[in-house]
N, C-alpha and C positions, 0 to 999 in steps of 0.2 A: 370805437363804429368800426359795424360791418361795412363790405364794400362788394357786396356782389357783383354777379354781373352775370344775369337773364334773360333768356334768348329759347326764343321755340314756340311752344305752345301749350295752353295754361292749363293742361296737368302735370307732362312733363318739367318745367320747369315750380312747379309746385312740387313735386317727389324729390325736384333736382336739392333744392335747395330746404326744405324736410331733413332726405336725407344727410346731409354738409354739417345741417344743427345735434343732428341726432349722433353722427360717427363720433361730436366734439362733446359731446357730455348733454346734451337739450334732452328735459324731458318734460313732456306738458303738462300743462300748470291742474290742478283738482277742478271743475267748474259748481260753485256749488248747484242746488235745483231749481232754485232761488232764476239763476241767468240763465238755467239753462229751460227754464219756463218759456221769458223770455227768448231766447232764442228761436226755439220755434212755434212760437207766434212770429216770431223779423222773418223767417229766411222766405215766406214767400214772395216776401216784397224786395228780398235782395235777386232774388231766381229770376222774378221779374225786371227787375233792372241791369242787370249785368250779368245774364248766365257764363259769360264765361266767367267766371270767378269760381262758379261754383265746383267745378274741376278741379281747375288751379289748387281748393283748399281740399278737396277728394285729394288727388293726391302728394300734397301737406299730410295732412294726417295717415295718409299708411304709408310715407315714409318713419312715423312719427308711431307708427303702431295705437295711434288714440282713432277711436269713434272719429269721423267725419262731423254729426252734429255737435262732440261737444270740442271742437274747434273753431264750427261756424257759431257757435253763441255761446262762446268766448270772444273776438271778435266781437259781433253784433251789440255785446253789451256794453263796448266800455262807453266809459263817456255818461253811459245808463243811473247805476248806482254810487258812483262818485266824480264828482269832477275837480279836477286838479289841473289840467296843463296852461300856463298863460301864455300868453305869446302878445309880440308885436311885430306888424308888418306893414312897408309904405311901398308907393312905387309913385318912383314920380321921370318926365318924360321935363326930356330937352334936349336941342341942337341934337332933333329925328335920332333920342338913345333913349334905348327904355331898363332904366335906373330901380333896381329892387331891391329892399334890406327886408332883414323876414327875419328873429331870435326866437326860439324855441323855448322854451318856459317847463321844466316839469320838475316831478319829483328828482333827486341826484339818488336816490336808489337806480332810477332805470337808464341812466346816461350808458352804467356798460350794456343793454338792452337796443341802444342807437343803432340804425344803418341809416347808407346811400347807398343803393341800386343806380345800375345802367341795368336796364327796362328795354326787350327791344322784341315784343310781343309779334307773331306773327301778322302778316298782314295790320296793324294798330303803326303808330307814330314810335319813335323811339320815344324813350325822357332817361332825366334824371332825378330819382322823386327818395322821397328823407322821410325817415320811418320809426317808429319805439314798438313796434309789432312786423313779427315775417308776409304779410300778406299786403296791409294796403297800405297807404301813404300819408302823411299828414299835409308834404311842400314836393310843387317839381317845378319843375322846365322839360318842353316838350321840344323836341328836333323845329315844329313852327317856327317857334320863341314865344311860348305861350308862356305865362305865367301860376300857377294859381298854390294859395298856400290858403287854409284855416288856423283858427281859431276859437274856443269853446266860451260860450255864451249860458252863465246859471241864468240855469231858469228852472221851474218845478214842472211844467210843461212837459212832458216824456210819455212815449209814444212806442210801441211796437213800429221800425220799420227801419231804416238806412243810415248807420248813420258816417260821421264823414269821412273814414278810410278808404270803402267801398266809393266815395264821389269824388273820392280829390285821384283817385289813380283810376276812374272811369274816361275821369275830363282831359287825362292829359294821353289817352288814350286814342283818346276820340274826340277830340277838338282843336282846331288850327284858330279860334282867336277868340277874342270874350264872349263877342254875341255868340257865338254855338257853344259856350259853354254857359253863358247866362242862361238861353234858355231849356238846358239838360237842367240847371239848376230850378228851372223854375218845373216840372216837371216831377222830379222825384217827391217819392214818401220819406220826408225825416225824424227820425228818431228823434229827435233832443235839436237847442238851437247854440246855430250859430253864425259868426263872419265870414264868407267867404275873399280875401279875397285876392280880384284875378285881369294881370295885362298882359298886352299884347306888344312886339315891338311894333308894330305899326302905330303905339299911342295914344289906345284904347285901353282906361281902365276902371271899374266898379269894385263895391264892394257888395254884396249881394250876404243881406244879414235875412237870415228867414230860421223859423222857426216851426212845431208843429200846428200851429194859430194863424203864421204867421210868414208873409217875404216882401221885401223891401230891395230897393237898388238904389244907391249912393250913385254919383261918381260926383269932378271932379267939382265946384263951384265956379264961375266962368270968366276970373280969373287969375284960378290956379295950377300947378300946375304939377298936382300931387294927392294920393287923397294915401287916408292913416288908417288903419285899426287894431285897437286893444282886445277886448273885454265885454264890449258891452255895446244895447246899440245905438247907433245915434237917433232914431224916430221916435226913445222909446223917451217920457219924459220923467221916465223914474231913475231913482238913486241905483243904481248897477248895482247889484249881491256880491261881488267880487271884487271888494274894497279891499284887502288884504291884496292884494295882488296887482295891485300898482295901476288900478288903471286908468282910471284916466288921467292921473302925474306923465304915467305913462305918454296920455295919452297928446298930453297938452305940452310938452316937450319935446316930441316927432314931430306935432306940427310948425312949435316955437320954430326949430331946425331949417328948416323945411321954408318955412317963408322967409328968412335973416336971407337963403340964398337965390343968384338972379338963374346959378345955375346950378349942377350936383355933379360932381365928382366921389369915380371907385371910392375912390380913396376917404372923402367928407364922410359914404353910407358909413364908412368902416367904423368913420369918430360917432358918429351918431349912432350907431349900434352899439358899441363899446362904452355908453354912456353908461354909468354905475349911479353916478351922484341922479341923473336924473330918471333914476330905477328902469332905464332903457333895457339892461344887462342888468338881471336882474341875482342877489345874494342871498333868499331869507332863510340864516340858516336859525329861526325861530321852527321854520317848516322843514326844513331839510330842503330844498327849495330851490330852482335857481337857476339858468340858463345853460340848457346843454352840448347847442349848435348855432352858430350863427351863418346865414348866409346875405351875401354881396352877390347881384347879378345883374349881368348886362345884357338883355335883351333880344339885340340886334347882332350881340357877337359870341351868341350863347358860348356866355364868358363868366363858369360859376367857377366865386369859393369860399373856401367854408372852413369859420372853424372852430374845431369840435373839440367843442369847453367854452368857458364863458368866454368872451372877447377881448376883453379888457385884459384876460391873461393870457388868451393863445393867440399864435397867429393865424390868419389867414392864410388857404394856400388854394393856388394854385387846381379843377379838378379840368379836363382838358379831356374824359369818358366818353361824352356828348360828340363831342365839336370831331374827336378820331373818326368815332362810331359814323361820320356820317362822313368824315371824307376819305378813308377807304376802299369805298365802292364805287 
């Protein structure tokens, strides 16, 4: 897993990171005509939603000696033509602390591309975010104690628009609580279907279930202090499509574990995310698929513990970059 520290304005950040990768042998992959056409149709939505990120893509493209349109189309089309990521996330609030558990499950061939970045853009909220692509993010926590993480939901309905990589990144940079994040999700033009679990240090939490034709916000039941999402929508009555990824089994096992706790410690959260018998920690050899990394976060302390690999075989280690960045000022 790469651990870049990125700071400054958008073009310079993109050029800096692209230069590092290019010097180390990275060459931008070819992009099919189908994906290029889709990217060109989607680009106006990204320009409208997140104009700053356009400059970062341009800087990255220049450093990689690749056309801007090719880089943009590559990222915007992820999840449209193939759906791979199948993940588990929960948040739990007790004794004035918000604990988050997150496993990122993906094709094992992608593990070498994963990264955990400290991002400090000029005049934006600082954050630590994770991804398997160079500019967007799939989850993270920012200096305000706001977490957001996504899971893909298989759906035949897709359209030109903005995908999760840019949405997660935008929210980490611009929002300080769950309410603000929900409003961003309510108004952006999504290209595909996702769950977004959002939690903040005040105890607020929600799962936004969003797709090209629907928008739904789930919050904990009155007697519950947690919320969970895997790879299906709870408000739909149809059988989840992604049965191979054990989405319902993972959800049920996490819910059962959380229901059994009067309060939750970080160590107990690690145990939940490391549970391979309940499929939360995945190792699906038939599909060359499994848990690439795992997070346990305390949003009140900005404490980040990360296992860079399947957590049933890899130890969690502390990541203090965000809190150190804040304390040095």
